BATORKE-681509 format. One record per residue (C-alpha): residue number from 1; x negated, y negated, z; residue in one letter. Coordinates in steps of 0.05 Angstrom, whole numbers. Each point is the difference from the previous one (the first is absolute). Layout:
BEGIN
[pagu NUM,[X,Y,Z],'a']
...
END
This chain:
BEGIN
[pagu 1,[236,-597,2970],'m']
[pagu 2,[-4,-56,-52],'i']
[pagu 3,[-60,-45,-5],'s']
[pagu 4,[12,-76,-5],'p']
[pagu 5,[-70,-6,-29],'k']
[pagu 6,[16,48,-56],'r']
[pagu 7,[66,-36,-15],'l']
[pagu 8,[-38,-65,-7],'r']
[pagu 9,[-51,31,-46],'a']
[pagu 10,[56,24,-46],'h']
[pagu 11,[33,-68,-1],'v']
[pagu 12,[-66,-35,-15],'e']
[pagu 13,[-15,48,-57],'a']
[pagu 14,[70,-7,-29],'l']
[pagu 15,[-2,-76,1],'t']
[pagu 16,[-73,-8,-22],'a']
[pagu 17,[17,-8,-74],'h']
[pagu 18,[59,-48,7],'g']
[pagu 19,[74,10,-13],'p']
[pagu 20,[24,69,-22],'r']
[pagu 21,[46,-27,-54],'f']
[pagu 22,[11,23,-72],'e']
[pagu 23,[-66,-4,-39],'d']
[pagu 24,[-42,-35,53],'l']
[pagu 25,[-65,34,23],'p']
[pagu 26,[29,16,68],'g']
[pagu 27,[47,52,-31],'v']
[pagu 28,[-52,47,-29],'a']
[pagu 29,[-44,-9,62],'a']
[pagu 30,[57,14,47],'g']
[pagu 31,[25,62,-37],'l']
[pagu 32,[-71,27,-3],'r']
[pagu 33,[-11,-12,74],'y']
[pagu 34,[65,35,21],'i']
[pagu 35,[-14,59,-46],'t']
[pagu 36,[-71,8,26],'n']
[pagu 37,[21,-4,73],'e']
[pagu 38,[54,53,-7],'l']
[pagu 39,[-44,45,-43],'t']
[pagu 40,[-55,-3,52],'e']
[pagu 41,[50,25,51],'l']
[pagu 42,[11,61,-43],'g']
[pagu 43,[67,-24,-25],'l']
[pagu 44,[6,1,-76],'p']
[pagu 45,[35,-62,-28],'v']
[pagu 46,[56,4,-50],'r']
[pagu 47,[12,-59,-45],'v']
[pagu 48,[74,-14,-7],'e']
[pagu 49,[10,-48,-59],'r']
[pagu 50,[63,-41,-10],'y']
[pagu 51,[-25,-43,-57],'g']
[pagu 52,[-57,-8,-49],'s']
[pagu 53,[-38,-56,35],'e']
[pagu 54,[-58,13,48],'l']
[pagu 55,[38,-27,60],'h']
[pagu 56,[63,40,-14],'e']
[pagu 57,[-21,59,42],'v']
[pagu 58,[12,35,66],'n']
[pagu 59,[-54,42,33],'l']
[pagu 60,[23,63,36],'v']
[pagu 61,[-36,50,44],'a']
[pagu 62,[28,54,45],'e']
[pagu 63,[-11,54,51],'i']
[pagu 64,[42,57,-26],'q']
[pagu 65,[52,29,47],'g']
[pagu 66,[9,74,12],'g']
[pagu 67,[75,13,3],'t']
[pagu 68,[38,-59,-29],'s']
[pagu 69,[7,-35,-67],'d']
[pagu 70,[14,-68,30],'d']
[pagu 71,[-49,-49,29],'a']
[pagu 72,[-13,-55,50],'v']
[pagu 73,[-33,-58,-36],'e']
[pagu 74,[-43,-56,28],'l']
[pagu 75,[0,-57,-49],'c']
[pagu 76,[-27,-69,-13],'a']
[pagu 77,[-7,-45,-61],'h']
[pagu 78,[-69,-14,-26],'w']
[pagu 79,[16,-61,-43],'d']
[pagu 80,[0,-73,21],'s']
[pagu 81,[26,-64,-30],'v']
[pagu 82,[-44,-40,-47],'e']
[pagu 83,[-12,-55,50],'t']
[pagu 84,[-26,41,59],'a']
[pagu 85,[-54,52,15],'p']
[pagu 86,[54,36,38],'g']
[pagu 87,[-34,22,65],'a']
[pagu 88,[65,5,41],'d']
[pagu 89,[43,8,-63],'d']
[pagu 90,[-17,55,-8],'n']
[pagu 91,[-71,23,8],'a']
[pagu 92,[19,10,73],'s']
[pagu 93,[52,52,-18],'g']
[pagu 94,[-47,35,-49],'v']
[pagu 95,[-54,2,53],'a']
[pagu 96,[51,31,47],'g']
[pagu 97,[17,55,-50],'v']
[pagu 98,[-73,16,-12],'l']
[pagu 99,[-15,7,73],'e']
[pagu 100,[62,40,13],'a']
[pagu 101,[-23,47,-55],'a']
[pagu 102,[-67,6,35],'r']
[pagu 103,[34,18,65],'a']
[pagu 104,[49,50,-31],'l']
[pagu 105,[-45,36,-50],'r']
[pagu 106,[-25,51,51],'d']
[pagu 107,[68,15,30],'a']
[pagu 108,[26,71,1],'e']
[pagu 109,[39,19,-62],'l']
[pagu 110,[64,-41,5],'p']
[pagu 111,[68,30,-15],'a']
[pagu 112,[18,-61,-41],'r']
[pagu 113,[-46,-34,-49],'t']
[pagu 114,[-34,-64,23],'i']
[pagu 115,[-6,-48,-58],'r']
[pagu 116,[-38,-65,-3],'f']
[pagu 117,[27,-48,-53],'v']
[pagu 118,[-31,-66,-21],'l']
[pagu 119,[50,-38,-42],'f']
[pagu 120,[-13,-50,-55],'g']
[pagu 121,[51,-53,-19],'g']
[pagu 122,[29,-17,68],'e']
[pagu 123,[-11,-73,-16],'e']
[pagu 124,[37,10,-66],'d']
[pagu 125,[67,28,20],'g']
[pagu 126,[-25,63,36],'v']
[pagu 127,[-11,32,-68],'e']
[pagu 128,[-49,53,24],'g']
[pagu 129,[43,26,57],'s']
[pagu 130,[62,0,-44],'r']
[pagu 131,[-36,44,-50],'a']
[pagu 132,[-26,46,55],'h']
[pagu 133,[71,22,18],'m']
[pagu 134,[0,45,-62],'a']
[pagu 135,[-57,41,29],'y']
[pagu 136,[28,17,69],'i']
[pagu 137,[54,43,32],'t']
[pagu 138,[63,-30,29],'p']
[pagu 139,[-23,21,70],'q']
[pagu 140,[-66,-37,-4],'t']
[pagu 141,[-6,-55,52],'e']
[pagu 142,[-49,-57,5],'a']
[pagu 143,[-36,-47,47],'i']
[pagu 144,[-17,-64,-39],'v']
[pagu 145,[-56,-45,25],'f']
[pagu 146,[15,-70,-24],'e']
[pagu 147,[-50,-48,33],'m']
[pagu 148,[-22,29,67],'i']
[pagu 149,[-59,-44,20],'g']
[pagu 150,[21,-70,22],'y']
[pagu 151,[17,-25,69],'t']
[pagu 152,[15,-71,22],'a']
[pagu 153,[25,-42,58],'a']
[pagu 154,[63,-21,-38],'d']
[pagu 155,[54,41,-35],'q']
[pagu 156,[57,-20,-45],'a']
[pagu 157,[60,42,-22],'f']
[pagu 158,[49,-1,-58],'p']
[pagu 159,[61,-43,12],'e']
[pagu 160,[43,58,-25],'e']
[pagu 161,[-18,39,64],'l']
[pagu 162,[25,-54,47],'a']
[pagu 163,[51,30,46],'g']
[pagu 164,[-21,71,-17],'f']
[pagu 165,[-67,2,37],'v']
[pagu 166,[-37,-35,56],'d']
[pagu 167,[-68,-8,-33],'p']
[pagu 168,[-66,-6,39],'p']
[pagu 169,[-33,-69,1],'a']
[pagu 170,[-71,27,-9],'r']
[pagu 171,[-25,34,-62],'g']
[pagu 172,[-35,57,37],'d']
[pagu 173,[46,57,-20],'f']
[pagu 174,[10,46,-59],'i']
[pagu 175,[69,0,-30],'a']
[pagu 176,[32,67,-16],'l']
[pagu 177,[58,-9,-48],'v']
[pagu 178,[48,56,-20],'a']
[pagu 179,[67,8,-34],'d']
[pagu 180,[53,41,34],'e']
[pagu 181,[-24,65,-30],'g']
[pagu 182,[-71,-10,24],'s']
[pagu 183,[14,-14,73],'q']
[pagu 184,[-30,66,23],'g']
[pagu 185,[-65,-16,-35],'l']
[pagu 186,[-2,-68,34],'l']
[pagu 187,[12,29,69],'r']
[pagu 188,[-54,52,-9],'r']
[pagu 189,[-52,-51,-23],'f']
[pagu 190,[18,-50,54],'a']
[pagu 191,[-10,54,53],'g']
[pagu 192,[-72,11,-24],'r']
[pagu 193,[-21,-73,1],'l']
[pagu 194,[-48,-30,50],'e']
[pagu 195,[6,-70,-27],'v']
[pagu 196,[62,-44,8],'p']
[pagu 197,[56,17,-48],'a']
[pagu 198,[63,-32,-25],'f']
[pagu 199,[46,55,-26],'p']
[pagu 200,[57,-22,-45],'l']
[pagu 201,[55,40,-33],'v']
[pagu 202,[23,-50,-52],'l']
[pagu 203,[72,-21,5],'p']
[pagu 204,[33,5,-68],'e']
[pagu 205,[17,-74,-2],'l']
[pagu 206,[-74,-18,7],'a']
[pagu 207,[-31,57,-40],'a']
[pagu 208,[-24,-46,-57],'e']
[pagu 209,[-53,-32,45],'v']
[pagu 210,[-41,64,-2],'a']
[pagu 211,[11,22,-72],'m']
[pagu 212,[-68,-23,-24],'r']
[pagu 213,[-50,58,5],'s']
[pagu 214,[-13,72,-17],'d']
[pagu 215,[50,30,50],'h']
[pagu 216,[57,-26,-43],'v']
[pagu 217,[0,55,-54],'p']
[pagu 218,[3,53,55],'y']
[pagu 219,[60,-33,32],'w']
[pagu 220,[34,-11,-67],'e']
[pagu 221,[-7,74,-17],'t']
[pagu 222,[25,24,68],'g']
[pagu 223,[-68,19,27],'r']
[pagu 224,[-25,-16,70],'r']
[pagu 225,[-54,-53,4],'a']
[pagu 226,[-28,-45,54],'l']
[pagu 227,[-28,-69,-15],'l']
[pagu 228,[-59,-16,45],'v']
[pagu 229,[-18,-74,-4],'t']
[pagu 230,[-32,-58,37],'d']
[pagu 231,[58,-41,-31],'t']
[pagu 232,[-41,-32,-56],'a']
[pagu 233,[16,-74,-10],'d']
[pagu 234,[41,-3,64],'y']
[pagu 235,[-67,5,37],'r']
[pagu 236,[-59,-7,-46],'n']
[pagu 237,[-10,-71,-27],'p']
[pagu 238,[-49,27,-52],'q']
[pagu 239,[51,45,-33],'y']
[pagu 240,[-12,-1,-75],'h']
[pagu 241,[-54,-53,9],'r']
[pagu 242,[-76,-1,-10],'p']
[pagu 243,[-8,1,76],'g']
[pagu 244,[25,72,6],'d']
[pagu 245,[-69,25,15],'t']
[pagu 246,[-31,57,39],'a']
[pagu 247,[-24,-42,59],'e']
[pagu 248,[71,-23,17],'t']
[pagu 249,[25,69,20],'l']
[pagu 250,[7,36,67],'d']
[pagu 251,[-30,68,-13],'y']
[pagu 252,[11,28,70],'a']
[pagu 253,[74,-14,-10],'f']
[pagu 254,[0,33,-68],'a']
[pagu 255,[-35,61,28],'a']
[pagu 256,[56,8,51],'g']
[pagu 257,[51,0,-56],'v']
[pagu 258,[-38,51,-41],'v']
[pagu 259,[-9,45,61],'t']
[pagu 260,[75,2,10],'a']
[pagu 261,[9,18,-73],'a']
[pagu 262,[-49,58,7],'v']
[pagu 263,[36,26,61],'r']
[pagu 264,[68,-7,-33],'t']
[pagu 265,[-21,35,-64],'i']
[pagu 266,[-33,56,39],'t']
[pagu 267,[66,14,36],'e']
[pagu 268,[43,-7,-62],'l']
[pagu 269,[-42,51,-39],'t']
[pagu 270,[-7,54,52],'q']
END
């Protein structure tokens, strides 16, 4: 359903101009690329500003639902840190959203709106996703792609989770992280995966270890959201470094993750 080759092409295009940070050239190039790709799919792009600077922007496109005002969102952040081209973090997630949009655009009219959201400001206190909460209904739920492209022989885990989980030793899985209110979304997504998964409903005592990406504003406002992650710096030694480049990623693995998202969204919006 999802092409690893197309995922790689997106990542290469998004990283071609360097970091997507503040006023660096990669920002304008990345925003232009995302807009063009969605527009070519027949999905008009709405610019959702949360500040006056070029980089203070979310890009939003949707497939309008027929019978409901709420939506299922597939999200990723387009920005990177200043020190990295950001292939895994998070061109991989953006590529996944773009290819999911390609797969879903010709679906029968969904009952619920399908919305694709590319956030700015994740690397700066999740500013874009926090601002986005003002535009959506309380019933809106989200799948958040936060780094979905890196696999490795070794895997580390946060010390805070010791005693709560029995983590895998190999970094060949996708982690699905939910709060208590989002457990149903986690179970549904896990059931559609054909790559190894590590599902985790965060215990309250260890919740802070995962409060670092765009799922957080959904949880904080009582909305359902699922964090989908290759575990970032617990697996990828190039996290936030110049070596986070397109050739380091596992695109067949990422394609499996995106395929599960498409299947999940299709079911949730019927």
